[in-house]
C-alpha positions in Angstrom: 163.5 119.1 107.5 162.2 115.6 108.2 160.1 115.5 111.4 162.3 112.6 112.5 165.7 114.2 111.7 167.0 113.6 115.2 169.3 110.8 116.5 167.0 107.9 115.9 166.6 104.1 115.8 168.2 101.7 113.4 166.5 98.8 111.6 164.9 96.4 114.0 165.2 98.6 117.1 162.3 97.0 119.1 162.3 99.9 121.6 161.1 102.4 119.1 157.4 102.6 118.5 156.6 102.0 114.8 152.8 101.9 115.0 150.8 105.1 115.4 147.5 105.6 117.1 145.7 108.3 119.0 142.4 108.5 120.9 141.5 111.1 118.3 141.3 108.3 115.7 138.0 107.4 117.3 136.8 111.0 118.0 133.5 111.0 116.0 130.4 110.3 117.9 129.1 108.2 115.0 129.6 104.5 115.9 130.8 102.6 112.9 133.7 100.2 112.1 135.7 103.0 110.5 135.4 105.2 113.6 135.9 102.5 116.2 137.8 99.4 115.2 141.3 101.0 115.5 141.1 101.2 119.2 140.3 97.4 119.5 143.3 96.7 117.1 145.5 98.9 119.3 144.5 97.0 122.4 145.4 93.7 120.7 148.7 94.9 119.4 149.7 96.2 122.9 148.3 93.1 124.7 150.2 90.7 122.4 153.4 92.7 122.8 153.7 93.3 119.1 154.9 96.9 119.4 154.5 99.9 121.5 152.0 102.4 120.1 152.7 106.1 119.8 150.6 109.2 119.0 151.7 111.1 115.9 154.3 113.8 116.9 153.0 117.3 117.5 155.2 118.6 114.7 153.8 116.2 112.2 150.2 117.0 113.4 150.7 120.7 112.8 152.4 120.3 109.4 149.8 117.8 108.3 146.8 119.9 109.3 148.3 122.8 107.3 148.9 120.6 104.3 145.3 119.2 104.4 144.0 122.8 104.4 146.3 123.8 101.5 145.4 120.8 99.3 141.6 120.7 99.7 138.8 123.0 98.7 138.4 125.6 101.4 134.6 125.2 101.4 135.0 121.5 102.1 137.5 122.1 104.9 135.2 124.6 106.5 132.3 122.1 106.3 134.4 119.5 108.0 135.3 121.9 110.7 131.9 123.5 111.3 129.2 121.2 109.9 128.1 123.9 107.5 126.8 123.1 104.9 125.7 119.9 106.4 125.3 118.0 103.2 128.9 118.6 102.4 130.1 118.0 106.0 128.3 114.6 105.9 129.3 113.7 102.3 131.4 110.8 103.6 128.1 109.0 104.5 127.3 109.6 108.2 126.1 112.6 110.2 128.6 115.3 110.9 130.0 116.1 114.4 133.2 118.0 115.4 135.0 114.7 116.0 135.1 114.0 112.2 137.7 116.8 111.6 139.6 115.7 114.7 139.8 112.2 113.4 140.7 113.2 109.9 143.6 115.4 110.9 144.9 113.0 113.5 144.7 109.8 111.5 146.2 111.4 108.4 149.0 112.7 110.6 149.6 109.1 111.7 150.0 108.0 108.1 152.4 110.8 107.4 154.4 110.1 110.6 154.7 106.4 109.8 155.7 106.9 106.2 158.4 109.5 107.2 159.8 107.1 109.8 159.8 104.1 107.4 161.7 106.1 104.8 164.2 107.5 107.2 165.0 104.3 109.0 164.2 101.6 106.4 161.8 99.4 108.3 158.1 98.7 108.4 155.7 101.1 110.2 152.0 101.5 110.4 149.1 103.7 111.4 146.0 102.1 112.8 143.8 104.3 110.7 142.1 103.6 107.4 143.6 105.0 104.2 140.2 106.5 103.4 140.8 106.0 99.7 137.4 107.2 98.4 137.8 110.9 99.7 138.2 113.6 97.1 139.6 117.2 97.2 136.2 118.8 97.6 134.0 116.1 99.2 133.9 112.8 101.1 132.6 109.5 99.8 132.2 105.9 101.0 132.8 106.7 104.7 136.0 108.6 103.8 136.6 112.3 104.7 140.3 113.0 104.0 142.4 110.7 101.8 145.3 109.9 104.1 147.1 107.9 101.3 147.2 110.8 98.9 148.1 113.4 101.6 150.9 111.3 102.9 152.2 110.8 99.3 152.3 114.6 98.9 153.8 115.2 102.3 156.7 112.8 101.6 157.6 114.4 98.3 160.1 116.9 99.7 161.8 114.1 101.7 162.7 111.9 98.8 164.9 112.3 95.7 163.7 114.1 92.6 163.7 110.8 90.7 162.4 108.6 93.5 158.9 107.1 93.5 156.7 105.6 96.1 154.0 103.0 95.5 150.5 103.0 96.9 149.4 99.4 97.0 145.7 99.1 97.6 144.2 95.7 98.4 140.9 97.0 99.9 137.8 95.3 98.4 136.6 98.6 96.9 138.3 100.6 94.2 140.4 103.5 95.3 138.8 106.1 93.0 139.5 109.0 95.3 143.3 108.2 95.3 143.3 108.0 91.5 141.5 111.4 91.3 143.9 113.0 93.7 147.0 111.6 91.9 145.7 113.5 88.9 144.5 116.7 90.8 147.7 117.1 92.8 150.1 115.9 90.0 151.5 113.1 92.2 153.7 111.9 89.4 156.1 110.2 91.8 153.3 107.7 92.8 152.8 104.2 91.4 149.2 103.3 92.2 148.4 99.6 92.1 144.9 98.5 93.1 143.3 95.1 93.3 139.7 95.0 94.3 136.8 92.6 94.6 133.9 95.1 94.3 133.2 97.7 91.6 132.4 100.5 94.0 134.4 103.7 93.1 135.7 102.1 89.9 137.9 104.3 87.8 140.2 104.5 84.8 143.8 104.9 85.9 145.1 108.5 85.3 148.8 107.7 84.8 150.7 105.2 82.6 151.8 102.2 84.7 149.1 102.6 87.4 146.6 99.8 87.4 143.2 98.7 88.7 142.3 95.1 88.6 138.9 93.8 89.6 139.4 90.2 90.8 136.8 87.6 90.0 137.9 84.8 92.3 140.2 84.1 95.2 142.8 82.6 92.9 142.7 85.7 90.7 142.9 88.1 93.7 145.9 86.3 95.2 147.7 85.9 91.9 147.2 89.7 91.2 148.6 90.6 94.6 151.7 88.6 93.9 152.0 90.1 90.3 151.6 93.6 91.6 154.2 93.0 94.2 156.6 92.1 91.4 155.8 95.3 89.6 156.5 97.3 92.8 159.8 95.6 93.3 160.8 96.0 89.7 159.9 99.7 89.8 162.7 100.4 92.4 160.4 102.5 94.4 161.6 104.2 97.5 158.8 103.0 99.8 155.3 101.4 99.8 152.2 102.8 101.3 150.0 99.6 101.8 146.2 100.0 102.1 145.6 96.7 103.9 141.9 96.2 103.6 140.2 93.1 105.1 136.9 93.6 103.4 138.0 91.4 100.6 136.7 88.7 102.9 133.5 88.9 100.8 135.5 86.8 98.2 138.8 85.8 99.8 138.8 83.3 102.7 140.4 84.5 106.0 143.4 82.1 105.7 144.2 83.6 102.3 144.0 87.2 103.7 146.4 86.3 106.5 148.6 84.6 103.9 148.4 87.8 101.8 149.9 89.8 104.7 152.8 87.4 105.1 153.4 87.5 101.4 153.5 91.3 101.1 155.6 91.6 104.2 158.2 89.0 103.2 158.5 90.1 99.6 159.0 93.8 100.5 161.4 92.9 103.3 163.5 90.7 101.0 163.6 93.5 98.5 164.6 95.9 101.2 161.7 98.3 100.5 160.4 100.2 103.5 156.6 99.8 104.0 153.9 101.7 105.9 150.6 99.9 106.4 147.2 101.3 107.2 144.1 99.2 108.2 141.6 100.2 105.4 138.3 98.4 105.0 136.9 95.7 107.1 133.4 95.5 108.6 131.3 93.5 111.1 128.9 91.2 109.4 127.6 87.7 109.2 130.2 85.4 110.7 132.5 88.3 111.7 131.9 90.1 115.0 133.9 93.1 116.3 136.5 90.9 118.2 137.1 88.8 115.1 137.4 91.8 112.9 140.0 93.4 115.2 141.9 90.1 115.3 141.9 89.9 111.5 143.3 93.4 111.2 145.9 92.6 113.8 147.3 90.0 111.3 148.7 93.0 109.4 150.7 94.3 112.3 151.8 90.8 113.2 153.2 90.3 109.6 155.0 93.6 109.4 156.0 94.4 113.0 155.5 91.3 115.1 
């Protein structure tokens, strides 16, 4: 049964929280954008009245944690839980502590909860967590421990028709090699994976016909590819979209174009009546971008889809 199979909201019900966040999203002691920025984005969303924010339901938390354990190598799961062996527990790229497992299960549950809600009620939803698209079945990589995109795609499979597909649309600057690997490992044949990147990190050869990775070479190329891939998604007749809304493409793409990207994706999917769940994905403090500006940039995603 769908975790939201109760008397629920209809499209556009502003009283129903459509954005998920929990203090557990920032549980690790390691201070880094991936482990901290979601709270700042949450504060902006609430402060601007964009949407109430809800923690993932307990039922979804329990079922998602179980699914994570079933899908991943048990040695890796034990390492994330206990820190032993340490090299595997810290394979995502920063030192292990118990909060890493807490964050991984909670944030993945938020993605699952949001995607279930979007499909059931036909409107946009979001989780203020990163998609963590570099994580594999048996290890972390690139600051990613558990791939919430792939887990959510597997979790939603029993809740859609046998012939239905969903799309994972990844606009993070870096290639989603972990997602591609898990689509193959877990036989996620119902997933259309379209990926436009600006950086070759985690580059891969798509494992399924129709899936695509494009490494953009300019702002114009990036924006044109986003629009082209949106067309492919709409033509596919997919049941829903899981949108990995990275802002780290700022290394190539100006801020005004990234904000325009969010409006474009939102408007195109809304016009096509395709439910969408967004996650924050990459985005980092650096020259010309402090923590406040980074949170504001990520908030543009929620403003486009929910506001």
